[in-house]
N, CA, C, O and the ligand as a Tripos MOL2 file, in Angstrom:
@<TRIPOS>MOLECULE
protein
  257   255    65     0     0
PROTEIN
NO_CHARGES

@<TRIPOS>ATOM
      1 N           0.8600   -1.1140   -0.0240 N.3       1 MET1
      2 CA         -0.0290    0.0510   -0.0230 C.3       1 MET1
      3 C           0.9250    1.3010   -0.1050 C.2       1 MET1
      4 O           1.8970    1.4310    0.6400 O.2       1 MET1
      5 N           0.6210    2.0640   -0.9180 N.am      2 GLU2
      6 CA          1.4140    3.2980   -1.0260 C.3       2 GLU2
      7 C           0.6100    4.4530   -0.4530 C.2       2 GLU2
      8 O          -0.5680    4.6350   -0.7580 O.2       2 GLU2
      9 N           1.3790    5.3330    0.5020 N.am      3 ARG3
     10 CA          0.9020    6.4610    1.0310 C.3       3 ARG3
     11 C           0.9600    7.5670    0.0730 C.2       3 ARG3
     12 O           2.0130    7.8300   -0.5090 O.2       3 ARG3
     13 N          -0.2260    8.2940   -0.1390 N.am      4 LYS4
     14 CA          0.1060    9.3120   -1.0890 C.3       4 LYS4
     15 C           0.7070   10.5730   -0.4860 C.2       4 LYS4
     16 O           0.2100   11.0090    0.5520 O.2       4 LYS4
     17 N           1.6890   11.1640   -1.0260 N.am      5 LYS5
     18 CA          2.6310   12.0370   -0.5990 C.3       5 LYS5
     19 C           2.1620   13.5320   -0.9880 C.2       5 LYS5
     20 O           1.5790   13.7600   -2.0480 O.2       5 LYS5
     21 N           2.4200   14.3770   -0.1830 N.am      6 LYS6
     22 CA          1.9460   15.6280   -0.3940 C.3       6 LYS6
     23 C           2.9290   16.8960    0.0220 C.2       6 LYS6
     24 O           3.3350   16.9320    1.1840 O.2       6 LYS6
     25 N           3.2130   17.6560   -0.6550 N.am      7 CYS7
     26 CA          4.0430   18.7520   -0.4010 C.3       7 CYS7
     27 C           3.5650   19.5460    0.6370 C.2       7 CYS7
     28 O           2.4720   20.0930    0.4880 O.2       7 CYS7
     29 N           4.3080   19.7270    1.8390 N.am      8 PRO8
     30 CA          3.8760   20.4200    3.0650 C.3       8 PRO8
     31 C           3.6610   22.0630    2.6460 C.2       8 PRO8
     32 O           2.8110   22.7760    3.1810 O.2       8 PRO8
     33 N           4.4050   22.4230    1.8040 N.am      9 GLU9
     34 CA          4.4470   23.9870    1.3900 C.3       9 GLU9
     35 C           3.3690   24.5070    0.6740 C.2       9 GLU9
     36 O           2.7310   25.5040    1.0110 O.2       9 GLU9
     37 N           3.1320   23.6940   -0.5060 N.am     10 CYS10
     38 CA          2.1150   24.2520   -1.4980 C.3      10 CYS10
     39 C           0.9820   23.1860   -1.6550 C.2      10 CYS10
     40 O          -0.0380   23.5360   -2.2490 O.2      10 CYS10
     41 N           1.0730   21.9990   -1.2030 N.am     11 GLY11
     42 CA         -0.0530   21.1400   -1.2700 C.3      11 GLY11
     43 C          -0.0620   20.1430   -2.5430 C.2      11 GLY11
     44 O          -0.8880   19.2390   -2.6690 O.2      11 GLY11
     45 N           0.9450   20.4210   -3.4510 N.am     12 CYS12
     46 CA          1.0110   19.5840   -4.7660 C.3      12 CYS12
     47 C           1.1870   18.1740   -4.3950 C.2      12 CYS12
     48 O           1.8200   17.8410   -3.3930 O.2      12 CYS12
     49 N           0.6390   17.3610   -5.1850 N.am     13 GLU13
     50 CA          0.8790   15.8580   -4.9620 C.3      13 GLU13
     51 C           1.5960   15.1150   -5.9400 C.2      13 GLU13
     52 O           1.5780   13.8850   -5.9380 O.2      13 GLU13
     53 N           2.2540   15.8130   -6.8100 N.am     14 LYS14
     54 CA          3.1330   15.4590   -7.6750 C.3      14 LYS14
     55 C           4.7470   15.4290   -7.2160 C.2      14 LYS14
     56 O           5.5840   16.2830   -7.5080 O.2      14 LYS14
     57 N           4.9150   14.4700   -6.5860 N.am     15 ILE15
     58 CA          6.4030   14.3900   -5.7960 C.3      15 ILE15
     59 C           7.2590   13.6630   -6.6330 C.2      15 ILE15
     60 O           6.9460   12.4980   -6.8820 O.2      15 ILE15
     61 N           8.4450   14.2080   -7.1890 N.am     16 ALA16
     62 CA          9.2020   13.2250   -7.9860 C.3      16 ALA16
     63 C          10.4160   12.6930   -7.1230 C.2      16 ALA16
     64 O          10.9060   13.2550   -6.1430 O.2      16 ALA16
     65 N          10.8020   11.4870   -7.6930 N.am     17 GLN17
     66 CA         12.0780   10.9520   -7.0070 C.3      17 GLN17
     67 C          13.4120   11.6500   -7.4280 C.2      17 GLN17
     68 O          13.4230   11.9980   -8.6090 O.2      17 GLN17
     69 N          14.5170   11.9210   -6.7220 N.am     18 ALA18
     70 CA         15.3940   12.3630   -7.2840 C.3      18 ALA18
     71 C          16.6830   11.5490   -6.5570 C.2      18 ALA18
     72 O          16.6180   10.8810   -5.5250 O.2      18 ALA18
     73 N          17.7440   11.7720   -7.3010 N.am     19 LYS19
     74 CA         19.0270   11.2030   -6.4980 C.3      19 LYS19
     75 C          20.1070   12.3030   -6.9500 C.2      19 LYS19
     76 O          20.2010   12.8540   -8.0460 O.2      19 LYS19
     77 N          20.8620   12.4620   -5.8480 N.am     20 LEU20
     78 CA         21.9550   13.4220   -6.0000 C.3      20 LEU20
     79 C          23.0140   12.8600   -6.8560 C.2      20 LEU20
     80 O          23.2470   11.6530   -6.9260 O.2      20 LEU20
     81 N          23.6580   13.7890   -7.5140 N.am     21 ASP21
     82 CA         24.9350   13.3740   -8.3340 C.3      21 ASP21
     83 C          26.0570   12.5690   -7.4480 C.2      21 ASP21
     84 O          26.2860   12.7070   -6.2460 O.2      21 ASP21
     85 N          26.5980   11.8160   -8.2530 N.am     22 ILE22
     86 CA         27.5790   11.0240   -7.3870 C.3      22 ILE22
     87 C          28.6440   11.8010   -6.7990 C.2      22 ILE22
     88 O          29.2890   11.2750   -5.8920 O.2      22 ILE22
     89 N          28.9370   13.0030   -7.1840 N.am     23 ASN23
     90 CA         29.7780   13.8260   -6.4780 C.3      23 ASN23
     91 C          29.2640   14.5700   -5.1390 C.2      23 ASN23
     92 O          30.0170   15.1030   -4.3240 O.2      23 ASN23
     93 N          27.9500   14.5200   -5.0560 N.am     24 ALA24
     94 CA         27.4420   15.0370   -4.0240 C.3      24 ALA24
     95 C          27.1110   14.0650   -2.8810 C.2      24 ALA24
     96 O          25.9540   13.9520   -2.4780 O.2      24 ALA24
     97 N          27.9830   13.4640   -2.4360 N.am     25 LYS25
     98 CA         28.0050   12.3590   -1.4260 C.3      25 LYS25
     99 C          27.9070   13.0960    0.0720 C.2      25 LYS25
    100 O          28.2800   14.2320    0.3630 O.2      25 LYS25
    101 N          27.3440   12.1800    0.8510 N.am     26 LEU26
    102 CA         27.1680   12.6880    2.0760 C.3      26 LEU26
    103 C          28.2040   11.9060    3.1150 C.2      26 LEU26
    104 O          28.2830   10.6830    3.0000 O.2      26 LEU26
    105 N          28.8400   12.4440    3.9230 N.am     27 TYR27
    106 CA         29.9460   11.8610    4.6170 C.3      27 TYR27
    107 C          29.6150   11.8130    6.0570 C.2      27 TYR27
    108 O          28.8030   12.5850    6.5660 O.2      27 TYR27
    109 N          30.2680   10.8780    6.7220 N.am     28 PRO28
    110 CA         30.3380   10.9610    8.3220 C.3      28 PRO28
    111 C          31.3360   12.2090    8.5210 C.2      28 PRO28
    112 O          32.1920   12.4310    7.6650 O.2      28 PRO28
    113 N          31.2250   12.9430    9.5560 N.am     29 ILE29
    114 CA         32.0130   14.0600    9.6490 C.3      29 ILE29
    115 C          33.5390   13.8260    9.8920 C.2      29 ILE29
    116 O          34.4900   14.5540    9.6110 O.2      29 ILE29
    117 N          33.5040   12.7760   10.4070 N.am     30 ASP30
    118 CA         35.0350   12.2050   10.9920 C.3      30 ASP30
    119 C          35.6130   11.0440   10.0940 C.2      30 ASP30
    120 O          36.5060   10.2910   10.4830 O.2      30 ASP30
    121 N          34.9870   10.9720    8.8010 N.am     31 ALA31
    122 CA         35.5720    9.8690    7.9540 C.3      31 ALA31
    123 C          36.9080   10.1810    7.5110 C.2      31 ALA31
    124 O          37.2540   11.3340    7.2530 O.2      31 ALA31
    125 N          37.6180    9.2410    7.4230 N.am     32 PHE32
    126 CA         39.0610    9.2160    7.1650 C.3      32 PHE32
    127 C          39.2780    8.9890    5.4910 C.2      32 PHE32
    128 O          39.9150    9.6960    4.7100 O.2      32 PHE32
    129 N          38.6400    7.9480    5.2740 N.am     33 PHE33
    130 CA         38.5620    7.3810    3.7840 C.3      33 PHE33
    131 C          37.3170    7.9530    3.2380 C.2      33 PHE33
    132 O          36.3130    7.2410    3.2170 O.2      33 PHE33
    133 N          37.2750    9.1290    2.8080 N.am     34 LYS34
    134 CA         36.1640    9.5790    2.3450 C.3      34 LYS34
    135 C          35.4910    9.1190    1.1510 C.2      34 LYS34
    136 O          34.2740    9.2480    1.0270 O.2      34 LYS34
    137 N          36.2840    8.5430    0.1900 N.am     35 ILE35
    138 CA         35.9800    8.1190   -1.0550 C.3      35 ILE35
    139 C          35.2160    6.7540   -0.6490 C.2      35 ILE35
    140 O          34.1420    6.4940   -1.1900 O.2      35 ILE35
    141 N          35.7240    5.9760    0.2110 N.am     36 MET36
    142 CA         35.2610    4.7050    0.6230 C.3      36 MET36
    143 C          34.0090    4.8100    1.5580 C.2      36 MET36
    144 O          33.2690    3.8280    1.5970 O.2      36 MET36
    145 N          33.7390    5.7770    2.2230 N.am     37 ASN37
    146 CA         32.9030    5.9130    3.2710 C.3      37 ASN37
    147 C          31.5040    6.6970    2.9380 C.2      37 ASN37
    148 O          30.5000    6.6920    3.6500 O.2      37 ASN37
    149 N          31.6640    7.3170    1.7880 N.am     38 GLY38
    150 CA         30.5610    8.2670    1.6290 C.3      38 GLY38
    151 C          29.2670    7.5490    1.1880 C.2      38 GLY38
    152 O          29.3390    6.4060    0.7360 O.2      38 GLY38
    153 N          28.0860    8.1900    1.3090 N.am     39 SER39
    154 CA         26.8820    7.6200    0.8990 C.3      39 SER39
    155 C          26.2830    8.3970   -0.2260 C.2      39 SER39
    156 O          26.4560    9.6140   -0.1530 O.2      39 SER39
    157 N          25.7070    8.0090   -1.1100 N.am     40 GLU40
    158 CA         24.8410    8.6830   -2.0500 C.3      40 GLU40
    159 C          23.3780    9.0400   -1.3490 C.2      40 GLU40
    160 O          22.9080    8.4580   -0.3720 O.2      40 GLU40
    161 N          22.8480    9.9970   -1.9880 N.am     41 MET41
    162 CA         21.8020   10.5460   -1.1910 C.3      41 MET41
    163 C          20.4880   10.4930   -2.4110 C.2      41 MET41
    164 O          20.6980   10.6560   -3.6130 O.2      41 MET41
    165 N          19.4100   10.2850   -1.9330 N.am     42 SER42
    166 CA         18.0310   10.4230   -2.7530 C.3      42 SER42
    167 C          17.1840   11.4560   -1.8840 C.2      42 SER42
    168 O          17.3140   11.7850   -0.7050 O.2      42 SER42
    169 N          16.3800   11.8110   -2.7430 N.am     43 ALA43
    170 CA         15.3760   13.1070   -2.4250 C.3      43 ALA43
    171 C          14.1020   12.9420   -3.0020 C.2      43 ALA43
    172 O          13.9680   12.2710   -4.0250 O.2      43 ALA43
    173 N          13.1450   13.4990   -2.4340 N.am     44 GLU44
    174 CA         11.7510   13.6390   -3.3330 C.3      44 GLU44
    175 C          11.5230   15.1420   -3.5310 C.2      44 GLU44
    176 O          11.6440   15.9730   -2.6300 O.2      44 GLU44
    177 N          11.2130   15.3840   -4.6820 N.am     45 VAL45
    178 CA         11.0680   16.9240   -4.9350 C.3      45 VAL45
    179 C           9.7080   17.4040   -5.1820 C.2      45 VAL45
    180 O           9.0580   16.6860   -5.9420 O.2      45 VAL45
    181 N           9.2110   18.2810   -4.7960 N.am     46 CYS46
    182 CA          7.9090   18.6350   -5.1720 C.3      46 CYS46
    183 C           7.8240   19.1970   -6.6510 C.2      46 CYS46
    184 O           8.5010   20.2080   -6.8380 O.2      46 CYS46
    185 N           7.2060   18.7790   -7.5880 N.am     47 THR47
    186 CA          7.3300   19.3660   -9.0030 C.3      47 THR47
    187 C           6.8170   20.6600   -9.2640 C.2      47 THR47
    188 O           7.0080   21.2090  -10.3490 O.2      47 THR47
    189 N           6.0110   21.3210   -8.0990 N.am     48 LYS48
    190 CA          5.5330   22.3850   -8.1900 C.3      48 LYS48
    191 C           6.3610   23.6280   -7.7410 C.2      48 LYS48
    192 O           6.5880   24.5950   -8.4680 O.2      48 LYS48
    193 N           6.7760   23.4870   -6.4790 N.am     49 CYS49
    194 CA          7.4450   24.5960   -5.8730 C.3      49 CYS49
    195 C           8.9550   24.1100   -5.4730 C.2      49 CYS49
    196 O           9.7220   24.8700   -4.8820 O.2      49 CYS49
    197 N           9.2480   23.0310   -5.7750 N.am     50 GLY50
    198 CA         10.6600   22.7150   -5.6480 C.3      50 GLY50
    199 C          11.1440   22.1210   -4.1590 C.2      50 GLY50
    200 O          12.2970   21.7250   -3.9830 O.2      50 GLY50
    201 N          10.2260   22.1080   -3.2140 N.am     51 TYR51
    202 CA         10.4110   21.7000   -1.8380 C.3      51 TYR51
    203 C          10.9410   20.3270   -1.9450 C.2      51 TYR51
    204 O          10.3320   19.4930   -2.6160 O.2      51 TYR51
    205 N          12.2270   19.9870   -1.2190 N.am     52 ILE52
    206 CA         12.6680   18.7920   -1.0140 C.3      52 ILE52
    207 C          12.0570   18.2130    0.2960 C.2      52 ILE52
    208 O          12.0620   18.7890    1.3830 O.2      52 ILE52
    209 N          11.5160   16.9570    0.0240 N.am     53 LEU53
    210 CA         10.8980   15.9870    0.9580 C.3      53 LEU53
    211 C          11.8520   14.8700    1.2990 C.2      53 LEU53
    212 O          12.5660   14.4270    0.3990 O.2      53 LEU53
    213 N          11.9270   14.3880    2.4860 N.am     54 ASN54
    214 CA         12.5280   13.0140    2.7100 C.3      54 ASN54
    215 C          13.9780   12.8410    1.9140 C.2      54 ASN54
    216 O          14.2210   11.8530    1.2220 O.2      54 ASN54
    217 N          14.9020   13.9350    2.1080 N.am     55 MET55
    218 CA         16.1750   13.6560    1.7160 C.3      55 MET55
    219 C          16.8800   12.4590    2.7170 C.2      55 MET55
    220 O          16.8340   12.4690    3.9470 O.2      55 MET55
    221 N          17.5070   11.4870    1.9130 N.am     56 ARG56
    222 CA         18.0120   10.4190    2.9740 C.3      56 ARG56
    223 C          19.2410    9.8620    2.1660 C.2      56 ARG56
    224 O          19.3450    9.8480    0.9390 O.2      56 ARG56
    225 N          20.2040    9.3780    3.1410 N.am     57 ALA57
    226 CA         21.2480    8.6770    2.6050 C.3      57 ALA57
    227 C          21.0230    7.2130    2.1760 C.2      57 ALA57
    228 O          20.4330    6.4660    2.9560 O.2      57 ALA57
    229 N          21.3750    6.8410    1.2030 N.am     58 LEU58
    230 CA         21.3220    5.4280    0.4250 C.3      58 LEU58
    231 C          22.1040    4.3210    1.3340 C.2      58 LEU58
    232 O          21.7580    3.1410    1.3740 O.2      58 LEU58
    233 N          23.0680    4.7970    1.9670 N.am     59 SER59
    234 CA         23.8150    3.7210    2.9240 C.3      59 SER59
    235 C          23.9740    4.1470    4.2250 C.2      59 SER59
    236 O          25.0920    4.3850    4.6800 O.2      59 SER59
    237 N          22.8600    4.2770    4.9290 N.am     60 PRO60
    238 CA         22.8700    4.5680    6.2120 C.3      60 PRO60
    239 C          24.0310    3.7980    7.1590 C.2      60 PRO60
    240 O          24.6370    4.3940    8.0490 O.2      60 PRO60
    241 N          24.2110    2.6070    6.8820 N.am     61 GLU61
    242 CA         25.2160    1.6920    7.6920 C.3      61 GLU61
    243 C          26.6440    2.5070    7.7680 C.2      61 GLU61
    244 O          27.4340    2.4090    8.7070 O.2      61 GLU61
    245 N          26.8060    3.2380    6.7310 N.am     62 LYS62
    246 CA         28.2460    3.9510    6.9100 C.3      62 LYS62
    247 C          28.3360    4.8500    7.7880 C.2      62 LYS62
    248 O          29.4920    5.2290    7.9740 O.2      62 LYS62
    249 N          27.3330    5.4790    8.5760 N.am     63 PHE63
    250 CA         27.1940    6.3270    9.5220 C.3      63 PHE63
    251 C          27.3090    5.7460   11.0520 C.2      63 PHE63
    252 O          27.3230    6.5160   12.0120 O.2      63 PHE63
    253 N          27.3800    4.5310   11.1780 N.am     64 LYS64
    254 CA         27.4860    3.9090   12.2930 C.3      64 LYS64
    255 C          28.7410    4.0620   13.0620 C.2      64 LYS64
    256 O          28.8800    3.4800   14.1380 O.2      64 LYS64
    257 ZN          5.4270   22.2000   -3.2600 Zn       65 ZN65
@<TRIPOS>BOND
     1     1     2 1
     2     2     3 1
     3     3     4 2
     4     3     5 am
     5     5     6 1
     6     6     7 1
     7     7     8 2
     8     7     9 am
     9     9    10 1
    10    10    11 1
    11    11    12 2
    12    11    13 am
    13    13    14 1
    14    14    15 1
    15    15    16 2
    16    15    17 am
    17    17    18 1
    18    18    19 1
    19    19    20 2
    20    19    21 am
    21    21    22 1
    22    22    23 1
    23    23    24 2
    24    23    25 am
    25    25    26 1
    26    26    27 1
    27    27    28 2
    28    27    29 am
    29    29    30 1
    30    30    31 1
    31    31    32 2
    32    31    33 am
    33    33    34 1
    34    34    35 1
    35    35    36 2
    36    35    37 am
    37    37    38 1
    38    38    39 1
    39    39    40 2
    40    39    41 am
    41    41    42 1
    42    42    43 1
    43    43    44 2
    44    43    45 am
    45    45    46 1
    46    46    47 1
    47    47    48 2
    48    47    49 am
    49    49    50 1
    50    50    51 1
    51    51    52 2
    52    51    53 am
    53    53    54 1
    54    54    55 1
    55    55    56 2
    56    55    57 am
    57    57    58 1
    58    58    59 1
    59    59    60 2
    60    59    61 am
    61    61    62 1
    62    62    63 1
    63    63    64 2
    64    63    65 am
    65    65    66 1
    66    66    67 1
    67    67    68 2
    68    67    69 am
    69    69    70 1
    70    70    71 1
    71    71    72 2
    72    71    73 am
    73    73    74 1
    74    74    75 1
    75    75    76 2
    76    75    77 am
    77    77    78 1
    78    78    79 1
    79    79    80 2
    80    79    81 am
    81    81    82 1
    82    82    83 1
    83    83    84 2
    84    83    85 am
    85    85    86 1
    86    86    87 1
    87    87    88 2
    88    87    89 am
    89    89    90 1
    90    90    91 1
    91    91    92 2
    92    91    93 am
    93    93    94 1
    94    94    95 1
    95    95    96 2
    96    95    97 am
    97    97    98 1
    98    98    99 1
    99    99   100 2
   100    99   101 am
   101   101   102 1
   102   102   103 1
   103   103   104 2
   104   103   105 am
   105   105   106 1
   106   106   107 1
   107   107   108 2
   108   107   109 am
   109   109   110 1
   110   110   111 1
   111   111   112 2
   112   111   113 am
   113   113   114 1
   114   114   115 1
   115   115   116 2
   116   115   117 am
   117   117   118 1
   118   118   119 1
   119   119   120 2
   120   119   121 am
   121   121   122 1
   122   122   123 1
   123   123   124 2
   124   123   125 am
   125   125   126 1
   126   126   127 1
   127   127   128 2
   128   127   129 am
   129   129   130 1
   130   130   131 1
   131   131   132 2
   132   131   133 am
   133   133   134 1
   134   134   135 1
   135   135   136 2
   136   135   137 am
   137   137   138 1
   138   138   139 1
   139   139   140 2
   140   139   141 am
   141   141   142 1
   142   142   143 1
   143   143   144 2
   144   143   145 am
   145   145   146 1
   146   146   147 1
   147   147   148 2
   148   147   149 am
   149   149   150 1
   150   150   151 1
   151   151   152 2
   152   151   153 am
   153   153   154 1
   154   154   155 1
   155   155   156 2
   156   155   157 am
   157   157   158 1
   158   158   159 1
   159   159   160 2
   160   159   161 am
   161   161   162 1
   162   162   163 1
   163   163   164 2
   164   163   165 am
   165   165   166 1
   166   166   167 1
   167   167   168 2
   168   167   169 am
   169   169   170 1
   170   170   171 1
   171   171   172 2
   172   171   173 am
   173   173   174 1
   174   174   175 1
   175   175   176 2
   176   175   177 am
   177   177   178 1
   178   178   179 1
   179   179   180 2
   180   179   181 am
   181   181   182 1
   182   182   183 1
   183   183   184 2
   184   183   185 am
   185   185   186 1
   186   186   187 1
   187   187   188 2
   188   187   189 am
   189   189   190 1
   190   190   191 1
   191   191   192 2
   192   191   193 am
   193   193   194 1
   194   194   195 1
   195   195   196 2
   196   195   197 am
   197   197   198 1
   198   198   199 1
   199   199   200 2
   200   199   201 am
   201   201   202 1
   202   202   203 1
   203   203   204 2
   204   203   205 am
   205   205   206 1
   206   206   207 1
   207   207   208 2
   208   207   209 am
   209   209   210 1
   210   210   211 1
   211   211   212 2
   212   211   213 am
   213   213   214 1
   214   214   215 1
   215   215   216 2
   216   215   217 am
   217   217   218 1
   218   218   219 1
   219   219   220 2
   220   219   221 am
   221   221   222 1
   222   222   223 1
   223   223   224 2
   224   223   225 am
   225   225   226 1
   226   226   227 1
   227   227   228 2
   228   227   229 am
   229   229   230 1
   230   230   231 1
   231   231   232 2
   232   231   233 am
   233   233   234 1
   234   234   235 1
   235   235   236 2
   236   235   237 am
   237   237   238 1
   238   238   239 1
   239   239   240 2
   240   239   241 am
   241   241   242 1
   242   242   243 1
   243   243   244 2
   244   243   245 am
   245   245   246 1
   246   246   247 1
   247   247   248 2
   248   247   249 am
   249   249   250 1
   250   250   251 1
   251   251   252 2
   252   251   253 am
   253   253   254 1
   254   254   255 1
   255   255   256 2
@<TRIPOS>SUBSTRUCTURE
     1 MET1         2 RESIDUE 1 A MET
     2 GLU2         6 RESIDUE 1 A GLU
     3 ARG3        10 RESIDUE 1 A ARG
     4 LYS4        14 RESIDUE 1 A LYS
     5 LYS5        18 RESIDUE 1 A LYS
     6 LYS6        22 RESIDUE 1 A LYS
     7 CYS7        26 RESIDUE 1 A CYS
     8 PRO8        30 RESIDUE 1 A PRO
     9 GLU9        34 RESIDUE 1 A GLU
    10 CYS10       38 RESIDUE 1 A CYS
    11 GLY11       42 RESIDUE 1 A GLY
    12 CYS12       46 RESIDUE 1 A CYS
    13 GLU13       50 RESIDUE 1 A GLU
    14 LYS14       54 RESIDUE 1 A LYS
    15 ILE15       58 RESIDUE 1 A ILE
    16 ALA16       62 RESIDUE 1 A ALA
    17 GLN17       66 RESIDUE 1 A GLN
    18 ALA18       70 RESIDUE 1 A ALA
    19 LYS19       74 RESIDUE 1 A LYS
    20 LEU20       78 RESIDUE 1 A LEU
    21 ASP21       82 RESIDUE 1 A ASP
    22 ILE22       86 RESIDUE 1 A ILE
    23 ASN23       90 RESIDUE 1 A ASN
    24 ALA24       94 RESIDUE 1 A ALA
    25 LYS25       98 RESIDUE 1 A LYS
    26 LEU26      102 RESIDUE 1 A LEU
    27 TYR27      106 RESIDUE 1 A TYR
    28 PRO28      110 RESIDUE 1 A PRO
    29 ILE29      114 RESIDUE 1 A ILE
    30 ASP30      118 RESIDUE 1 A ASP
    31 ALA31      122 RESIDUE 1 A ALA
    32 PHE32      126 RESIDUE 1 A PHE
    33 PHE33      130 RESIDUE 1 A PHE
    34 LYS34      134 RESIDUE 1 A LYS
    35 ILE35      138 RESIDUE 1 A ILE
    36 MET36      142 RESIDUE 1 A MET
    37 ASN37      146 RESIDUE 1 A ASN
    38 GLY38      150 RESIDUE 1 A GLY
    39 SER39      154 RESIDUE 1 A SER
    40 GLU40      158 RESIDUE 1 A GLU
    41 MET41      162 RESIDUE 1 A MET
    42 SER42      166 RESIDUE 1 A SER
    43 ALA43      170 RESIDUE 1 A ALA
    44 GLU44      174 RESIDUE 1 A GLU
    45 VAL45      178 RESIDUE 1 A VAL
    46 CYS46      182 RESIDUE 1 A CYS
    47 THR47      186 RESIDUE 1 A THR
    48 LYS48      190 RESIDUE 1 A LYS
    49 CYS49      194 RESIDUE 1 A CYS
    50 GLY50      198 RESIDUE 1 A GLY
    51 TYR51      202 RESIDUE 1 A TYR
    52 ILE52      206 RESIDUE 1 A ILE
    53 LEU53      210 RESIDUE 1 A LEU
    54 ASN54      214 RESIDUE 1 A ASN
    55 MET55      218 RESIDUE 1 A MET
    56 ARG56      222 RESIDUE 1 A ARG
    57 ALA57      226 RESIDUE 1 A ALA
    58 LEU58      230 RESIDUE 1 A LEU
    59 SER59      234 RESIDUE 1 A SER
    60 PRO60      238 RESIDUE 1 A PRO
    61 GLU61      242 RESIDUE 1 A GLU
    62 LYS62      246 RESIDUE 1 A LYS
    63 PHE63      250 RESIDUE 1 A PHE
    64 LYS64      254 RESIDUE 1 A LYS
    65 ZN65       257 GROUP 0 **** ****
């Protein structure tokens, strides 16, 4: 069952899945080997106003 998503800013229900470019990785702040430890990020973007919902790291285990 899929929950319908809605932009909290403008109420638009057309939310697009987005993935940040491979160079825009998210790193633990104390990562020593950044290239090895980074995680790519995904986000959901409102197609009307551009509000970003649910930004998330795709490899959360790297932050443990
Ligand atoms: Zn919106």
